[in-house]
N, C-alpha and C positions, 0 to 999 in steps of 0.2 A: 516424235516424243511430245506429249502434251506439256504445255507450260506449267511450271511449278507455281502454284498459287501461294502468295505470301501469307504467312501465319498471322492471324489476328492476335494482337497483343491483349492478354487477359486483363491487364490493369486498365487498358483503354475501354474494353468492353464493359468492365465494371464501372468505369468512370461515367459512361453515358447513363447508366442506371442511377448512380448516386447523384449526378448533377440534376437529373430530372426531379428526384426527390428534394434536392436542395432548393431548386427554383420554386417548387411548390411550397416548401417551408417559408422561404423568404417572402413570397407573394402573400402568404397568410399572416405575416407579422404586420402590426399596425404601421401605417405610413409607408409601406413598401409596395413597389410595383411588381411586375412579373419578370423583370430583368435582374441582372447581377447587382445593379446599384440599389442601395437601400439606405435607410436612415443611419447616420453614423453613431446613434446612441444605442444600437443593438449589436452585440458581439456574439459571434457563433464560434464556439470552441469544439473542434473535432477530436474525438478520442477513440481508442481502439475498440472499446466495448461499452455497451449500455450499463447503467447501474444495475445491481442485483436487487437492492432494496434501499430505501431512503430513511430508515430509522437509524439515526446515528449510533444508538446503543447496540443495535443488532447488525452492524456493518463491519466487515473485516477486510474488505477489498478496497484498494485505492480508487477504482473506477467509481465506486459509490461515494467514498469520502470526498472525492473531488467536488461532488455536488453538495453534500450535506454541510461541508465546511463553510459554504457561502450562505447557508440558510440558518444554521444553528450555531450556538456558542456556549461555552462553559463559564465557570467562575473565573478561570484564568486562561491565558493563551500564551503562545510563544511569540516573542517579539519578531518583527520582520527581520529576516536574514540570519536568525540565530535560534538556539533553543533556550534562551534566557526567558524565564517565566515572568509575565507582566500581568497587571490587572485586566479583567474583562468585565464580567457581570459582578464580580467582587472588586471593590476599590482598594481593599487592604485586608490583611489577615494577621492573626497572632497565633503563636505556638507556645504551648506550656513547656516548662523546663525539661520535663521528661519526654517530650516529643510525641505524646500520645493524645493531646487535645488541640485541635485546630479550630479557631474561631474566625469566620469570614464575615466581613461587613459589606453589605450588598449595595449595588448602585441604585440610587433612587430614580424614580420617574420612567423606568423602562417598561415597555409593554410588549407582549408577544404579538405576532402578526395577526392573530384573531382578536386583538384588543384586550386580552386578559392581562392584568397587572403582574409583573414579575416580582416575587417576594420569596421569603424563606420557605414558605409552604411549598412553592413550586420546586425549589431545590430538593426538599425532602421527598416529594412525590417522585421526582425523576430518579433519585438515588434508590428509594425503597422499591420502585418498580424493578430495578435490576437486582436488588438484594433478595427479593422474593419473587422470582419469575413464575409465570403461569405454567400449566402442564405442557411438557414437551418443549419449552422455550429455554434456550441457553444463550446468555449474554457473554460472549467469549472474553472480551476485554475485562469485564467485571470479574469473571471467574478467575482470570489470570492475575490481575493486579490489585483488586479490591477485596474480594471475598476472604483472602487469607488475613487481611489486616484491619478492615473497617468494621467496627462493631455496630455503631448506630449513628444516625443523623438526628439532631435535635433542633427544633425551632425555638430560638431564644426570644425573638420578637420579629415583626415583619421584615426588619432590615438586617437581622443577624441570624446566622446559622452556625451550629457547632457540630463538629465531627469528632467522635471518640474512636481512637484506634485500639486494637487489641495489643499491639506491639508497636514500637517505633519503626518507621519505614523511611529510609533515605530517598526513596523514589516517589513518595506520595504526592508532593506538590507537582512535580513534572508529569506524573500520570494523570493528574486532574486536568491538564491542558490537552490531553488526547481527545480527539473529536467525539469518541464514544461517551464522554462525560458531559456532553451538551445537555442543557436544560430545555425540556419541552413544555409546551403549554399544558397546564393542569386541565383546562377545559377540553382540549383534544384528547388527553389521556383518559379522561372520564367518559367521553362520548364515543370514542372509536376503539375498535378491537386492534390487535397487533397487526393484522394484515393491512388495515386502513392506515395506521400510523406509518407503516413502511411504504405506502403509496403517496402519502401527503403529509410531510413533516411540517410542524408549526413551531418555529423557534423565535429568536429575537435578533437574528443576524442581519447583515446588510441587504440581503435579497429575500424576497418572499417567493414561495412555491406557487406556480400558476397551473401547469399541467405537465403530464408525463404521457407521451405516446410511445409505448414500448417499442424499442428497436428503431425509433425515428428521432425523437428529440425530448429533452426536458427543458421546459421554459421557466425562467425565473424573472421577476421584476424587482426594481429597486424598492427598498424600504425607506420611504421618505421620512419616517420617524426614527431612523436608526440613531442610537445614542451617540455614536462616534461620527455622525455626519452622513448624509445620504450618499450613495455611490453616484458617480457621474454617468455610468451606463444606465439607460432606462430598462433595457432587457438584456438578459444573459441566457444564451441557448447552448446546451450541451448536445452534440450530435454524434452518435456512434457511427464510425466508418471503419469496418474491420480490417481492411487491407492497408498496410502502411503506404504502399505506392499510390493507391487511389487517394488516400488522405492528402498526400503531398500534392497530387495533381489538382485536387479541389482548392488547396491553398494557393497554388500558382495562378489559377484562373479567377481567384477572388470569391469563390463560393463559400469559403469559410475564412475566418480572420486569424485563427491560431490553431495549433495542433501539437500533440505530443506523439510518442511512438514513432520516431523517425528511424528508418533504416540507416545505420551508420554510414553505409556507402553513399547515401544521398546527402550527407551533410555538406560536402563540397558543392553540390548542386544548389543547395539553399544559399550558401555563402556567395556563390557567383551571381545570384539573382538580385538585381538592384531593387526589386520591389519587395524583397523579403528580408527579415532579420532573424538571427538565431540567438536565443538565450541559452547559455551553458554554464553549469556550476558543478562542483563536486557533489556526488550523490552519497547519501547516508544509507547504503543499501548493500545487499548481497544476493546474488543468484546462485542457486546450489542444486545439486542432485541429492534428493532425499532417499534414503534407504529405509524401508519399513523393517526394522530389525527384529520384529516378531515373526517374520515370514521366512521360510526356507527358500533358497540357501543363504539369504542375507542375514540370518541370525548368526552366521559364522564370520567372525572378524577377519579371518584369512581371505574370505571371498570379497569382502568390502575393500580390504587393502589391495587385493589383486586388481580390482576395477580401477582404483585410484592410480595404480602403477601403469595402467594401460592408456591413461589419458595424457595428452600433451596440452596442458592448459595454455602456455604461451601461444601455441598455434591456434587454439580456439579464440583467444582474445584477438589475435591478429585477424582472424577470419571474420569475426562478428562485431568488432569495435574499431573499424576504420584503421586497421593496421596497428591497433593499440592506442591510438590517439584519444579515444573516447572511453577507455576502460582499462582495467588492470586485472591480472590474475589474482584471485582471492586465495590466501593461505588459511586464514581463520574465518569463522562465520560471522564476523563483525568487522566494520571498516577500521583501517589503521588509525584514524583520527580520534577514536574513542578512548576513554579512560581504561587503562589496564590491558591494552592491546599487547599480545605476546609477540614481540618483535623477533625473538630468537628462534621461533619456529620457522621451518622452511619446508617447502613441498619436496617430496622425493621426485627425482627426475623420472621421466617415462622409462620403463624397464620391463619389456615384455617377457624376457627370460625369467626374471624374478616373479612376475605375475603368474606365469605358467607353473612355477614351482609351488606357489601358494595354493593354486587351484588343485594341483595334484595332492598336496598335503590334506586338503579338504575333501578328497575323494571325487573331485570334479575335473579330472584331467581331460575328459572329452567335452567339457563345456556344459552349458545348460541353457534352457529357455528363460528369457528375462522380459516380462512385460514392462515397458517404460512409457510413462505418461508424458506427453509433450504439452507444454503450455499452449492454450488455444488463443492467447491474446498477447499482443506486444506489451511488455512491461519494461520499465527503465532498466532494470537489472538483467533483462533478457529480451532484447527487441525482436529476436527471431527464434521463437521456441521450437518450431517444427524443424528448422535447419539445425539447431543445436542438438536436438534429439537424433537427427540423422548422422551428425558428426560423431556422436557418442556410439551410435550403432556401428558405424564403420570402424571406430577405434577398438571396439570389443570383439569384432569378428575374428581377428587372428587368434584370440584365446578360445574360440569355439563357443563364445557366448552369443546366442542367437536372440537378438533384440527385436521384440515385437512392439512397434510404436502405436500407442493408442492416445485418444484425446476425447474431451467432452466439452460441452458448452460451459462457459466460465463459471456460472453459478453452480452448476452440477459438479464441475471439477473441484471447486472449493468444498462443497458439502461432502463429496466422497473422500477427499483427502482428510477432512476432519473426522470421518468415521474409520479411517484406516483401511479403505478398500483397495489401496494400491500396493504394489510390491516395490516399485521404484518410480519416482516422479520428479520432474523438473519443477522447481518452485523458487521463491525468493522472498525477501523481507525488506521493507523500507522502514527505517527507524522512526518511531513515533515521537521520541522525546530526547534524543541525544545521550541516553544513558545506556551503558553496556547491558544492564539488566533487561532492557527492552529487547535485545537480541538473544542473549544467552538463556535467560529465564523463559522467555516466550517460546523459543525454539527447542529447548532441551530439558526443561525441568519436568520431573515425573508428574507434578500437579497438572501439567498441560498435555499429558498423554492420556486423555480421558477416553475410555472405551465407549462406543455407542454414539459418538458425535461430539462436535464442539472442541476437538483437540486443535491446538496450535503447534504442538510438538509432533510434526508430521513424520518424524522418524520413529515415534513411539519408543523412544530411548528412555530407560529408567536406570539411573545409577545413583545409589544412596549417597556416595561421596559428593557427586555433583550437586545433588539436591541440598545437602548440608552446606556446601560452600556458597551456593546461590542464596540460600536463606540467610546465612550469616552476613553476606554482602548487602542484603537489603536492610538488615537491622542496625548496621553501624554507619555513622557518618564520617568515620576516619578514612580519608582518601587512601592512605598507604595500605590499610587493611583491605579495602575494597579492591585496590589494584592487585595486591597479591592473590586474593581469592579468584578474581576473574582470570588471571594468568593461569592459575591451577586448573580452572575449568577448561580453558582452551587447550592446555597440555593433555588433559584426559581425553577430550574430544579428538585431538590429533591422533592419539593412539587408538581410540575405539572406532573412529571413522563411521559415526552414524549417518553422516552425510559427506559429500565432497563439495566444499565451497569452490565455486567456479569463477565468478566475476564480481568486481565492484565497478559500477558504471557511472559515468557522468550523467547528470540530468540534462535533458535537451527539450526545448520548446521552440518551434518555428512559428513565425507570425508575419502578417502583413506589415509593411513599413509604417502604417499609420496607427498601429497599436502602441499606446504609451502607458507607462506606469506599471507594467507587469514585471514582477521579479520572482525568480525561483526561490523556494524556501528549502532549507536543509532536509526537512521531513518529507518533501515531495508534494505537499498540498498545493493546490492552485487557488490563490486568493485574488478576487477581482474587485474588491471594495474600492481600490485606488486606481483602477484601470480606466482609461478613456480612449476613444478613437479620435485622432486628430481631425479637427473640423467640426466636432459636435457642438451643440448649443450649450451655453453655460447653464 
């Protein structure tokens, strides 16, 4: 009998390819040789996917925002470690008694990376660009959060800008801290078209854009003129490495300095390695199964409820989140820590018999074909999208539901979801501002179920009562009222099942032992302005 040849490990085959590319990258950085050793003022951060675009106003995915957050900034920002709003390009602001006029006093002496002075005109141009988009252009965050409330932006003088709201909005200031409201250089906006801006952003942030080699790296360098003090890192490199296991192997051998998208089963491996450190924090996120409720047979609530009854969420959490240590089953489509979380709602236990009865009532006793889109990229709320889809496929098989798993490249996946091309899809949301509106309004309001593209309500769920409650919750600053309204929304969603909330995950970033100053943020953004590598020159 011929000897059985050992199987080649796919992760190690891929590692050889990735390490070759990494060594080439490192050798090409200033001051670096051809080996693993390199200057300690250059940090390489490995992530699951390349950015889709680098125009912060036109970016909806965290893989892109991870980059733009370090290049661009807005009038206000979230404080380190919390969603408390603090000054950024504005030093202070005033609000009229009726809550409809906001006046921002701007930081003096700031310049964009191209040397253009920052002033009130720059703020107005960046906002008006989103308010009046060009043909075929949709700025999703603007359409969701600002189009319904912001009437106009006025230049009072070079250091003062005034914003007039159509109606009071309790979420307005927090929404201004979202990366999509970053201010871009008026010179760049005047001289470049939309595609060029998406390739080469010009902001005022701690790092300047240098180059983007698609699929290989995005290189930034420190802004020595940054108003809040220059970063200690001289260069910051974002490197896409699609496979979680390969990314970890690169970290272990020192080819990269830090990474996200860790397989939960590999966390113990990181913790045992004396050369590595793990940053972990609660995540403001939800991973979910979205039903396009406009498509048959998912337009029937009985079918959606039957699918929910077929899933064993605790088993899914145990399988994909290190036995439950790194995540929890989601009952509602927003994390428990947020205002108005509906604690009294509980998930029905797995019940295949009841699920079969519901399908029979819907005329589908024999089951049906279900196309299911699997996430093509590791996300904090769902680190193993393909395996999660396969687990759902197996869970639905006893009901006769024949799941056909499909997927697309990340940018295409997002675009097709926004157009409603799916029947069912795995997706998730990472909170932008710590407000329940950011989850419930974004994911379920009728205003965000826009046909033809640009939707963030991937369920295409339209309920007049939910729309009225979410609108009222935006208009009032009375916390008791907002709490009551958000609980009503969650109760309606629990009954209607436009999606199945699956997971709330902890945030994880693994890094080499010499990485210092990195801290996870509740919104999931990665900030490197205060990061350094031990041993770098002052």
